All heavy atoms as TSV, in Angstrom:
chain	resi	resn	atom	element	x	y	z
A	1	MET	N	N	171.029	79.858	254.349
A	1	MET	CA	C	170.854	80.110	252.957
A	1	MET	C	C	170.712	81.629	252.738
A	1	MET	O	O	169.926	82.289	253.399
A	1	MET	CB	C	169.596	79.379	252.468
A	1	MET	CG	C	169.306	79.722	251.061
A	1	MET	SD	S	167.656	79.330	250.529
A	1	MET	CE	C	167.653	77.659	250.214
A	2	ASN	N	N	171.487	82.197	251.784
A	2	ASN	CA	C	171.486	83.626	251.508
A	2	ASN	C	C	170.709	83.872	250.219
A	2	ASN	O	O	171.138	83.472	249.138
A	2	ASN	CB	C	172.916	84.137	251.393
A	2	ASN	CG	C	172.968	85.648	251.388
A	2	ASN	OD1	O	171.935	86.312	251.465
A	2	ASN	ND2	N	174.155	86.181	251.307
A	3	LEU	N	N	169.570	84.514	250.296
A	3	LEU	CA	C	168.736	84.774	249.125
A	3	LEU	C	C	169.120	86.060	248.396
A	3	LEU	O	O	168.764	86.245	247.243
A	3	LEU	CB	C	167.263	84.837	249.546
A	3	LEU	CG	C	166.678	83.553	250.132
A	3	LEU	CD1	C	165.250	83.795	250.570
A	3	LEU	CD2	C	166.747	82.428	249.125
A	4	ILE	N	N	169.814	86.953	249.067
A	4	ILE	CA	C	170.203	88.227	248.460
A	4	ILE	C	C	171.705	88.209	248.210
A	4	ILE	O	O	172.513	87.977	249.111
A	4	ILE	CB	C	169.843	89.407	249.379
A	4	ILE	CG1	C	168.337	89.423	249.632
A	4	ILE	CG2	C	170.311	90.720	248.762
A	4	ILE	CD1	C	167.893	90.463	250.612
A	5	THR	N	N	172.083	88.462	246.943
A	5	THR	CA	C	173.508	88.545	246.606
A	5	THR	C	C	173.854	89.992	246.307
A	5	THR	O	O	173.056	90.718	245.685
A	5	THR	CB	C	173.834	87.678	245.377
A	5	THR	OG1	O	173.036	88.121	244.283
A	5	THR	CG2	C	173.557	86.207	245.658
A	6	PRO	N	N	175.012	90.445	246.750
A	6	PRO	CA	C	175.388	91.842	246.486
A	6	PRO	C	C	175.631	92.071	244.999
A	6	PRO	O	O	176.144	91.199	244.287
A	6	PRO	CB	C	176.659	92.033	247.294
A	6	PRO	CG	C	177.169	90.671	247.567
A	6	PRO	CD	C	176.020	89.730	247.502
A	7	TYR	N	N	175.230	93.264	244.540
A	7	TYR	CA	C	175.422	93.638	243.136
A	7	TYR	C	C	176.865	94.084	242.918
A	7	TYR	O	O	177.393	94.920	243.644
A	7	TYR	CB	C	174.465	94.767	242.748
A	7	TYR	CG	C	174.701	95.311	241.355
A	7	TYR	CD1	C	174.328	94.570	240.244
A	7	TYR	CD2	C	175.284	96.547	241.158
A	7	TYR	CE1	C	174.532	95.050	238.963
A	7	TYR	CE2	C	175.499	97.039	239.890
A	7	TYR	CZ	C	175.127	96.286	238.794
A	7	TYR	OH	O	175.340	96.763	237.533
A	8	VAL	N	N	177.504	93.540	241.903
A	8	VAL	CA	C	178.857	93.928	241.525
A	8	VAL	C	C	178.775	94.449	240.095
A	8	VAL	O	O	178.514	93.685	239.158
A	8	VAL	CB	C	179.833	92.726	241.613
A	8	VAL	CG1	C	181.215	93.146	241.179
A	8	VAL	CG2	C	179.824	92.144	243.014
A	9	PRO	N	N	178.967	95.766	239.895
A	9	PRO	CA	C	178.847	96.320	238.543
A	9	PRO	C	C	179.964	95.793	237.641
A	9	PRO	O	O	181.080	95.544	238.096
A	9	PRO	CB	C	178.974	97.830	238.756
A	9	PRO	CG	C	179.641	97.986	240.073
A	9	PRO	CD	C	179.302	96.788	240.886
A	10	PRO	N	N	179.691	95.617	236.357
A	10	PRO	CA	C	180.707	95.098	235.441
A	10	PRO	C	C	181.869	96.078	235.210
A	10	PRO	O	O	182.986	95.668	234.934
A	10	PRO	CB	C	179.933	94.847	234.150
A	10	PRO	CG	C	178.719	95.713	234.242
A	10	PRO	CD	C	178.416	95.858	235.697
A	11	LEU	N	N	181.589	97.360	235.351
A	11	LEU	CA	C	182.626	98.382	235.197
A	11	LEU	C	C	182.740	99.165	236.495
A	11	LEU	O	O	181.774	99.296	237.241
A	11	LEU	CB	C	182.279	99.343	234.060
A	11	LEU	CG	C	182.154	98.734	232.664
A	11	LEU	CD1	C	181.640	99.769	231.683
A	11	LEU	CD2	C	183.482	98.180	232.194
A	12	GLY	N	N	183.916	99.724	236.741
A	12	GLY	CA	C	184.104	100.541	237.939
A	12	GLY	C	C	183.339	101.849	237.862
A	12	GLY	O	O	183.020	102.349	236.784
A	13	LEU	N	N	183.012	102.392	239.000
A	13	LEU	CA	C	182.315	103.669	239.046
A	13	LEU	C	C	183.266	104.814	238.730
A	13	LEU	O	O	184.460	104.748	239.017
A	13	LEU	CB	C	181.698	103.868	240.431
A	13	LEU	CG	C	180.683	102.821	240.854
A	13	LEU	CD1	C	180.269	103.061	242.294
A	13	LEU	CD2	C	179.479	102.843	239.945
A	14	ARG	N	N	182.733	105.886	238.162
A	14	ARG	CA	C	183.581	107.049	237.849
A	14	ARG	C	C	184.178	107.672	239.102
A	14	ARG	O	O	185.276	108.203	239.077
A	14	ARG	CB	C	182.784	108.102	237.104
A	14	ARG	CG	C	182.689	107.836	235.632
A	14	ARG	CD	C	182.179	109.055	234.929
A	14	ARG	NE	N	180.767	108.835	234.651
A	14	ARG	CZ	C	179.962	109.760	234.185
A	14	ARG	NH1	N	180.398	110.969	233.976
A	14	ARG	NH2	N	178.704	109.489	233.944
A	15	SER	N	N	183.463	107.612	240.186
A	15	SER	CA	C	183.964	108.209	241.426
A	15	SER	C	C	185.164	107.428	241.982
A	15	SER	O	O	185.905	107.945	242.799
A	15	SER	CB	C	182.854	108.265	242.470
A	15	SER	OG	O	182.398	106.962	242.767
A	16	GLN	N	N	185.346	106.215	241.541
A	16	GLN	CA	C	186.469	105.403	242.014
A	16	GLN	C	C	187.666	105.467	241.082
A	16	GLN	O	O	188.723	104.947	241.377
A	16	GLN	CB	C	186.029	103.947	242.184
A	16	GLN	CG	C	185.001	103.769	243.273
A	16	GLN	CD	C	184.466	102.349	243.337
A	16	GLN	OE1	O	184.615	101.586	242.393
A	16	GLN	NE2	N	183.846	102.013	244.455
A	17	GLN	N	N	187.521	106.095	239.935
A	17	GLN	CA	C	188.614	106.202	238.976
A	17	GLN	C	C	189.542	107.340	239.372
A	17	GLN	O	O	189.135	108.313	239.999
A	17	GLN	CB	C	188.074	106.453	237.573
A	17	GLN	CG	C	187.261	105.296	237.031
A	17	GLN	CD	C	186.644	105.621	235.685
A	17	GLN	OE1	O	186.766	106.746	235.195
A	17	GLN	NE2	N	185.984	104.657	235.094
A	18	ALA	N	N	190.796	107.209	238.974
A	18	ALA	CA	C	191.777	108.262	239.257
A	18	ALA	C	C	191.432	109.506	238.451
A	18	ALA	O	O	191.008	109.425	237.296
A	18	ALA	CB	C	193.171	107.773	238.905
A	19	ARG	N	N	191.601	110.643	239.055
A	19	ARG	CA	C	191.311	111.914	238.376
A	19	ARG	C	C	192.569	112.427	237.694
A	19	ARG	O	O	193.656	112.341	238.230
A	19	ARG	CB	C	190.800	112.937	239.369
A	19	ARG	CG	C	189.508	112.497	240.009
A	19	ARG	CD	C	188.901	113.625	240.782
A	19	ARG	NE	N	187.733	113.144	241.488
A	19	ARG	CZ	C	186.512	113.557	241.220
A	19	ARG	NH1	N	186.321	114.459	240.312
A	19	ARG	NH2	N	185.484	113.077	241.887
A	20	THR	N	N	192.364	113.019	236.531
A	20	THR	CA	C	193.483	113.611	235.809
A	20	THR	C	C	193.593	115.078	236.176
A	20	THR	O	O	192.623	115.708	236.589
A	20	THR	CB	C	193.290	113.472	234.287
A	20	THR	OG1	O	192.066	114.107	233.933
A	20	THR	CG2	C	193.246	112.002	233.892
A	21	LYS	N	N	194.732	115.636	235.998
A	21	LYS	CA	C	194.968	117.036	236.353
A	21	LYS	C	C	195.068	117.917	235.120
A	21	LYS	O	O	195.791	118.899	235.097
A	21	LYS	CB	C	196.247	117.153	237.188
A	21	LYS	CG	C	196.128	116.501	238.543
A	21	LYS	CD	C	197.355	116.745	239.373
A	21	LYS	CE	C	197.216	116.102	240.729
A	21	LYS	NZ	N	198.363	116.331	241.580
A	22	THR	N	N	194.367	117.563	234.067
A	22	THR	CA	C	194.392	118.385	232.862
A	22	THR	C	C	193.357	119.491	232.986
A	22	THR	O	O	192.331	119.339	233.638
A	22	THR	CB	C	194.080	117.531	231.612
A	22	THR	OG1	O	192.802	116.933	231.793
A	22	THR	CG2	C	195.129	116.451	231.414
A	23	LYS	N	N	193.625	120.587	232.339
A	23	LYS	CA	C	192.691	121.712	232.345
A	23	LYS	C	C	191.670	121.515	231.244
A	23	LYS	O	O	191.976	121.052	230.158
A	23	LYS	CB	C	193.432	123.030	232.111
A	23	LYS	CG	C	194.283	123.465	233.266
A	23	LYS	CD	C	194.848	124.834	232.990
A	23	LYS	CE	C	195.624	125.335	234.181
A	23	LYS	NZ	N	196.125	126.681	233.956
A	24	SER	N	N	190.467	121.877	231.528
A	24	SER	CA	C	189.435	121.808	230.501
A	24	SER	C	C	189.562	123.023	229.587
A	24	SER	O	O	190.217	124.013	229.914
A	24	SER	CB	C	188.049	121.769	231.134
A	24	SER	OG	O	187.795	122.989	231.777
A	25	LEU	N	N	188.924	122.945	228.476
A	25	LEU	CA	C	188.975	124.054	227.520
A	25	LEU	C	C	188.422	125.334	228.137
A	25	LEU	O	O	188.928	126.411	227.907
A	25	LEU	CB	C	188.194	123.691	226.252
A	25	LEU	CG	C	188.173	124.736	225.148
A	25	LEU	CD1	C	189.584	125.053	224.684
A	25	LEU	CD2	C	187.332	124.274	223.996
A	26	GLY	N	N	187.403	125.214	228.947
A	26	GLY	CA	C	186.809	126.382	229.587
A	26	GLY	C	C	187.778	127.105	230.490
A	26	GLY	O	O	187.811	128.328	230.535
A	27	ASN	N	N	188.595	126.391	231.225
A	27	ASN	CA	C	189.580	127.020	232.098
A	27	ASN	C	C	190.638	127.757	231.290
A	27	ASN	O	O	191.066	128.832	231.648
A	27	ASN	CB	C	190.248	125.976	232.989
A	27	ASN	CG	C	189.318	125.447	234.042
A	27	ASN	OD1	O	188.318	126.064	234.365
A	27	ASN	ND2	N	189.638	124.290	234.575
A	28	ARG	N	N	191.075	127.164	230.209
A	28	ARG	CA	C	192.125	127.793	229.397
A	28	ARG	C	C	191.608	128.994	228.630
A	28	ARG	O	O	192.355	129.914	228.347
A	28	ARG	CB	C	192.713	126.776	228.430
A	28	ARG	CG	C	193.662	125.814	229.107
A	28	ARG	CD	C	194.264	124.874	228.131
A	28	ARG	NE	N	193.413	123.686	228.164
A	28	ARG	CZ	C	193.273	122.835	227.171
A	28	ARG	NH1	N	193.906	123.008	226.057
A	28	ARG	NH2	N	192.494	121.798	227.287
A	29	ALA	N	N	190.328	128.978	228.299
A	29	ALA	CA	C	189.771	130.062	227.490
A	29	ALA	C	C	189.832	131.399	228.214
A	29	ALA	O	O	189.971	132.441	227.589
A	29	ALA	CB	C	188.330	129.729	227.111
A	30	PHE	N	N	189.740	131.393	229.543
A	30	PHE	CA	C	189.693	132.637	230.296
A	30	PHE	C	C	190.966	132.887	231.102
A	30	PHE	O	O	190.986	133.736	231.970
A	30	PHE	CB	C	188.479	132.639	231.228
A	30	PHE	CG	C	187.192	132.626	230.469
A	30	PHE	CD1	C	186.453	131.463	230.371
A	30	PHE	CD2	C	186.737	133.758	229.839
A	30	PHE	CE1	C	185.266	131.444	229.663
A	30	PHE	CE2	C	185.554	133.752	229.131
A	30	PHE	CZ	C	184.816	132.589	229.040
A	31	SER	N	N	192.028	132.162	230.810
A	31	SER	CA	C	193.249	132.344	231.586
A	31	SER	C	C	193.919	133.689	231.298
A	31	SER	O	O	194.678	134.189	232.122
A	31	SER	CB	C	194.227	131.201	231.317
A	31	SER	OG	O	194.627	131.218	229.962
A	32	CYS	N	N	193.645	134.289	230.144
A	32	CYS	CA	C	194.262	135.572	229.812
A	32	CYS	C	C	193.405	136.756	230.255
A	32	CYS	O	O	193.848	137.897	230.179
A	32	CYS	CB	C	194.543	135.652	228.323
A	32	CYS	SG	S	193.066	135.637	227.315
A	33	ALA	N	N	192.185	136.507	230.726
A	33	ALA	CA	C	191.272	137.592	231.093
A	33	ALA	C	C	191.841	138.527	232.162
A	33	ALA	O	O	191.751	139.754	232.009
A	33	ALA	CB	C	189.922	137.036	231.521
A	34	PRO	N	N	192.451	138.013	233.252
A	34	PRO	CA	C	193.008	138.942	234.245
A	34	PRO	C	C	194.116	139.821	233.677
A	34	PRO	O	O	194.226	140.994	234.030
A	34	PRO	CB	C	193.555	138.024	235.335
A	34	PRO	CG	C	192.808	136.759	235.185
A	34	PRO	CD	C	192.510	136.627	233.722
A	35	LEU	N	N	194.914	139.273	232.794
A	35	LEU	CA	C	195.988	140.069	232.185
A	35	LEU	C	C	195.422	141.190	231.331
A	35	LEU	O	O	195.893	142.330	231.385
A	35	LEU	CB	C	196.892	139.170	231.331
A	35	LEU	CG	C	197.612	138.049	232.070
A	35	LEU	CD1	C	198.349	137.145	231.093
A	35	LEU	CD2	C	198.581	138.621	233.090
A	36	LEU	N	N	194.397	140.875	230.561
A	36	LEU	CA	C	193.784	141.902	229.720
A	36	LEU	C	C	193.079	142.961	230.554
A	36	LEU	O	O	193.125	144.145	230.236
A	36	LEU	CB	C	192.792	141.250	228.741
A	36	LEU	CG	C	193.410	140.312	227.708
A	36	LEU	CD1	C	192.323	139.633	226.900
A	36	LEU	CD2	C	194.362	141.068	226.805
A	37	TRP	N	N	192.419	142.528	231.624
A	37	TRP	CA	C	191.739	143.475	232.513
A	37	TRP	C	C	192.743	144.440	233.119
A	37	TRP	O	O	192.490	145.647	233.203
A	37	TRP	CB	C	190.975	142.729	233.596
A	37	TRP	CG	C	190.294	143.638	234.565
A	37	TRP	CD1	C	190.741	143.986	235.798
A	37	TRP	CD2	C	189.070	144.349	234.377
A	37	TRP	NE1	N	189.862	144.856	236.398
A	37	TRP	CE2	C	188.830	145.097	235.545
A	37	TRP	CE3	C	188.152	144.411	233.329
A	37	TRP	CZ2	C	187.703	145.892	235.684
A	37	TRP	CZ3	C	187.037	145.211	233.490
A	37	TRP	CH2	C	186.822	145.940	234.646
A	38	ASN	N	N	193.885	143.941	233.556
A	38	ASN	CA	C	194.898	144.793	234.181
A	38	ASN	C	C	195.510	145.784	233.201
A	38	ASN	O	O	196.013	146.824	233.615
A	38	ASN	CB	C	195.995	143.929	234.809
A	38	ASN	CG	C	195.499	143.178	236.020
A	38	ASN	OD1	O	194.544	143.579	236.661
A	38	ASN	ND2	N	196.154	142.071	236.323
A	39	LYS	N	N	195.466	145.483	231.917
A	39	LYS	CA	C	196.029	146.386	230.911
A	39	LYS	C	C	195.064	147.497	230.500
A	39	LYS	O	O	195.468	148.461	229.857
A	39	LYS	CB	C	196.426	145.593	229.663
A	39	LYS	CG	C	197.639	144.712	229.887
A	39	LYS	CD	C	198.018	143.985	228.615
A	39	LYS	CE	C	199.212	143.095	228.832
A	39	LYS	NZ	N	199.618	142.409	227.595
A	40	LEU	N	N	193.793	147.366	230.888
A	40	LEU	CA	C	192.825	148.403	230.517
A	40	LEU	C	C	193.080	149.682	231.302
A	40	LEU	O	O	193.477	149.640	232.465
A	40	LEU	CB	C	191.396	147.937	230.819
A	40	LEU	CG	C	190.797	146.903	229.897
A	40	LEU	CD1	C	189.413	146.511	230.391
A	40	LEU	CD2	C	190.726	147.401	228.476
A	41	PRO	N	N	192.828	150.839	230.691
A	41	PRO	CA	C	192.944	152.096	231.416
A	41	PRO	C	C	191.941	152.158	232.566
A	41	PRO	O	O	190.860	151.576	232.504
A	41	PRO	CB	C	192.616	153.156	230.369
A	41	PRO	CG	C	192.820	152.495	229.056
A	41	PRO	CD	C	192.529	151.052	229.270
A	42	VAL	N	N	192.271	152.886	233.591
A	42	VAL	CA	C	191.428	153.004	234.783
A	42	VAL	C	C	190.076	153.605	234.434
A	42	VAL	O	O	189.049	153.206	235.006
A	42	VAL	CB	C	192.152	153.850	235.858
A	42	VAL	CG1	C	191.256	154.070	237.061
A	42	VAL	CG2	C	193.435	153.174	236.270
A	43	THR	N	N	190.037	154.531	233.502
A	43	THR	CA	C	188.763	155.167	233.143
A	43	THR	C	C	187.753	154.155	232.613
A	43	THR	O	O	186.554	154.327	232.807
A	43	THR	CB	C	188.981	156.271	232.098
A	43	THR	OG1	O	189.642	155.710	230.960
A	43	THR	CG2	C	189.807	157.401	232.663
A	44	ILE	N	N	188.219	153.117	231.959
A	44	ILE	CA	C	187.314	152.083	231.456
A	44	ILE	C	C	186.853	151.199	232.607
A	44	ILE	O	O	185.665	150.893	232.737
A	44	ILE	CB	C	188.000	151.234	230.364
A	44	ILE	CG1	C	188.337	152.100	229.152
A	44	ILE	CG2	C	187.123	150.056	229.956
A	44	ILE	CD1	C	189.134	151.396	228.093
A	45	LYS	N	N	187.772	150.781	233.452
A	45	LYS	CA	C	187.440	149.870	234.553
A	45	LYS	C	C	186.536	150.523	235.588
A	45	LYS	O	O	185.771	149.841	236.255
A	45	LYS	CB	C	188.724	149.376	235.238
A	45	LYS	CG	C	189.560	148.471	234.337
A	45	LYS	CD	C	190.683	147.817	235.095
A	45	LYS	CE	C	191.854	148.725	235.246
A	45	LYS	NZ	N	193.041	148.049	235.809
A	46	GLU	N	N	186.584	151.833	235.718
A	46	GLU	CA	C	185.782	152.518	236.728
A	46	GLU	C	C	184.540	153.174	236.140
A	46	GLU	O	O	184.011	154.128	236.706
A	46	GLU	CB	C	186.635	153.563	237.444
A	46	GLU	CG	C	187.736	152.954	238.290
A	46	GLU	CD	C	188.548	153.993	239.031
A	46	GLU	OE1	O	188.409	155.203	238.726
A	46	GLU	OE2	O	189.328	153.586	239.893
A	47	ALA	N	N	184.046	152.653	235.028
A	47	ALA	CA	C	182.832	153.188	234.417
A	47	ALA	C	C	181.652	153.006	235.363
A	47	ALA	O	O	181.572	152.028	236.102
A	47	ALA	CB	C	182.565	152.482	233.093
A	48	ASP	N	N	180.731	153.964	235.342
A	48	ASP	CA	C	179.591	153.955	236.254
A	48	ASP	C	C	178.496	152.988	235.852
A	48	ASP	O	O	177.674	152.610	236.680
A	48	ASP	CB	C	178.996	155.363	236.369
A	48	ASP	CG	C	179.985	156.324	237.017
A	48	ASP	OD1	O	180.788	155.863	237.843
A	48	ASP	OD2	O	179.932	157.520	236.693
A	49	SER	N	N	178.451	152.586	234.593
A	49	SER	CA	C	177.390	151.690	234.127
A	49	SER	C	C	177.958	150.742	233.073
A	49	SER	O	O	179.051	150.958	232.541
A	49	SER	CB	C	176.233	152.491	233.532
A	49	SER	OG	O	176.682	153.163	232.363
A	50	VAL	N	N	177.190	149.724	232.765
A	50	VAL	CA	C	177.607	148.765	231.741
A	50	VAL	C	C	177.661	149.459	230.385
A	50	VAL	O	O	178.581	149.222	229.595
A	50	VAL	CB	C	176.630	147.561	231.709
A	50	VAL	CG1	C	176.970	146.626	230.563
A	50	VAL	CG2	C	176.660	146.815	233.025
A	51	GLU	N	N	176.697	150.325	230.131
A	51	GLU	CA	C	176.672	151.038	228.848
A	51	GLU	C	C	177.906	151.914	228.682
A	51	GLU	O	O	178.510	151.967	227.613
A	51	GLU	CB	C	175.398	151.886	228.726
A	51	GLU	CG	C	174.126	151.076	228.587
A	51	GLU	CD	C	173.641	150.509	229.909
A	51	GLU	OE1	O	174.062	150.988	230.986
A	51	GLU	OE2	O	172.837	149.557	229.867
A	52	MET	N	N	178.295	152.605	229.767
A	52	MET	CA	C	179.482	153.455	229.715
A	52	MET	C	C	180.735	152.599	229.531
A	52	MET	O	O	181.638	152.955	228.781
A	52	MET	CB	C	179.590	154.296	230.989
A	52	MET	CG	C	180.726	155.296	230.963
A	52	MET	SD	S	180.620	156.501	229.621
A	52	MET	CE	C	179.240	157.467	230.161
A	53	PHE	N	N	180.795	151.461	230.214
A	53	PHE	CA	C	181.930	150.553	230.075
A	53	PHE	C	C	182.062	150.088	228.626
A	53	PHE	O	O	183.140	150.121	228.049
A	53	PHE	CB	C	181.757	149.339	230.998
A	53	PHE	CG	C	182.809	148.285	230.807
A	53	PHE	CD1	C	184.056	148.420	231.389
A	53	PHE	CD2	C	182.548	147.152	230.047
A	53	PHE	CE1	C	185.030	147.448	231.211
A	53	PHE	CE2	C	183.511	146.185	229.863
A	53	PHE	CZ	C	184.761	146.329	230.445
A	54	LYS	N	N	180.937	149.672	228.033
A	54	LYS	CA	C	180.968	149.207	226.644
A	54	LYS	C	C	181.426	150.302	225.692
A	54	LYS	O	O	182.219	150.067	224.786
A	54	LYS	CB	C	179.579	148.714	226.230
A	54	LYS	CG	C	179.180	147.410	226.851
A	54	LYS	CD	C	177.783	147.048	226.344
A	54	LYS	CE	C	177.252	145.788	226.922
A	54	LYS	NZ	N	175.907	145.463	226.404
A	55	SER	N	N	180.912	151.502	225.911
A	55	SER	CA	C	181.258	152.622	225.041
A	55	SER	C	C	182.743	152.954	225.126
A	55	SER	O	O	183.422	153.111	224.107
A	55	SER	CB	C	180.423	153.839	225.423
A	55	SER	OG	O	180.829	154.959	224.691
A	56	ARG	N	N	183.259	153.029	226.344
A	56	ARG	CA	C	184.673	153.348	226.524
A	56	ARG	C	C	185.573	152.227	226.007
A	56	ARG	O	O	186.617	152.488	225.421
A	56	ARG	CB	C	184.971	153.620	227.996
A	56	ARG	CG	C	184.355	154.913	228.486
A	56	ARG	CD	C	184.608	155.114	229.951
A	56	ARG	NE	N	183.972	156.341	230.425
A	56	ARG	CZ	C	183.954	156.718	231.680
A	56	ARG	NH1	N	184.537	155.988	232.614
A	56	ARG	NH2	N	183.354	157.838	232.028
A	57	LEU	N	N	185.159	150.984	226.231
A	57	LEU	CA	C	185.950	149.851	225.741
A	57	LEU	C	C	185.983	149.837	224.220
A	57	LEU	O	O	187.031	149.624	223.609
A	57	LEU	CB	C	185.369	148.545	226.268
A	57	LEU	CG	C	186.088	147.275	225.829
A	57	LEU	CD1	C	187.522	147.276	226.341
A	57	LEU	CD2	C	185.356	146.051	226.318
A	58	LYS	N	N	184.844	150.093	223.600
A	58	LYS	CA	C	184.766	150.128	222.141
A	58	LYS	C	C	185.679	151.225	221.586
A	58	LYS	O	O	186.414	151.003	220.623
A	58	LYS	CB	C	183.319	150.350	221.702
A	58	LYS	CG	C	183.115	150.293	220.219
A	58	LYS	CD	C	181.651	150.443	219.884
A	58	LYS	CE	C	181.422	150.459	218.390
A	58	LYS	NZ	N	180.004	150.615	218.056
A	59	THR	N	N	185.636	152.396	222.193
A	59	THR	CA	C	186.501	153.492	221.734
A	59	THR	C	C	187.962	153.152	221.911
A	59	THR	O	O	188.783	153.368	221.007
A	59	THR	CB	C	186.171	154.777	222.535
A	59	THR	OG1	O	184.790	155.096	222.355
A	59	THR	CG2	C	187.039	155.936	222.085
A	60	HIS	N	N	188.300	152.555	223.045
A	60	HIS	CA	C	189.687	152.160	223.321
A	60	HIS	C	C	190.187	151.147	222.286
A	60	HIS	O	O	191.281	151.283	221.738
A	60	HIS	CB	C	189.791	151.584	224.735
A	60	HIS	CG	C	191.131	151.058	225.078
A	60	HIS	ND1	N	192.232	151.886	225.311
A	60	HIS	CD2	C	191.582	149.791	225.253
A	60	HIS	CE1	C	193.284	151.148	225.593
A	60	HIS	NE2	N	192.911	149.862	225.564
A	61	LEU	N	N	189.382	150.118	222.035
A	61	LEU	CA	C	189.783	149.097	221.074
A	61	LEU	C	C	189.854	149.649	219.653
A	61	LEU	O	O	190.723	149.264	218.872
A	61	LEU	CB	C	188.810	147.912	221.136
A	61	LEU	CG	C	188.829	147.112	222.440
A	61	LEU	CD1	C	187.745	146.045	222.430
A	61	LEU	CD2	C	190.193	146.497	222.676
A	62	PHE	N	N	188.941	150.563	219.309
A	62	PHE	CA	C	188.972	151.187	217.984
A	62	PHE	C	C	190.273	151.968	217.786
A	62	PHE	O	O	190.868	151.926	216.717
A	62	PHE	CB	C	187.757	152.094	217.809
A	62	PHE	CG	C	187.678	152.717	216.450
A	62	PHE	CD1	C	187.269	151.982	215.361
A	62	PHE	CD2	C	188.014	154.039	216.258
A	62	PHE	CE1	C	187.203	152.539	214.093
A	62	PHE	CE2	C	187.953	154.629	215.013
A	62	PHE	CZ	C	187.540	153.877	213.930
A	63	LEU	N	N	190.722	152.662	218.821
A	63	LEU	CA	C	191.960	153.444	218.708
A	63	LEU	C	C	193.191	152.546	218.626
A	63	LEU	O	O	194.212	152.939	218.036
A	63	LEU	CB	C	192.085	154.402	219.879
A	63	LEU	CG	C	191.042	155.536	219.939
A	63	LEU	CD1	C	191.176	156.320	221.237
A	63	LEU	CD2	C	191.189	156.436	218.721
A	64	LEU	N	N	193.112	151.349	219.217
A	64	LEU	CA	C	194.258	150.424	219.153
A	64	LEU	C	C	194.422	149.818	217.781
A	64	LEU	O	O	195.545	149.595	217.313
A	64	LEU	CB	C	194.088	149.307	220.183
A	64	LEU	CG	C	194.273	149.658	221.629
A	64	LEU	CD1	C	194.014	148.434	222.504
A	64	LEU	CD2	C	195.665	150.187	221.893
A	65	PHE	N	N	193.297	149.529	217.137
A	65	PHE	CA	C	193.351	148.823	215.847
A	65	PHE	C	C	192.852	149.720	214.782
A	65	PHE	O	O	192.680	149.644	213.739
A	65	PHE	CB	C	192.536	147.528	215.891
A	65	PHE	CG	C	193.039	146.583	216.958
A	65	PHE	CD1	C	192.361	146.435	218.148
A	65	PHE	CD2	C	194.185	145.852	216.775
A	65	PHE	CE1	C	192.808	145.554	219.119
A	65	PHE	CE2	C	194.651	144.971	217.736
A	65	PHE	CZ	C	193.947	144.816	218.925
């Protein structure tokens, strides 16, 4: 006589479901970041501090627009 019966969940587990290959919104949001970084002048990318980087980036963007 078997007193213990195995539990069978009514729905399949997420780990057993097939995975989709779609990109999440977060991945797509930053896909252009490397391209924009490469277009920046070297003087901006090689700033010595965050404050200097922000200042140079702000000036660069102001001159563009």
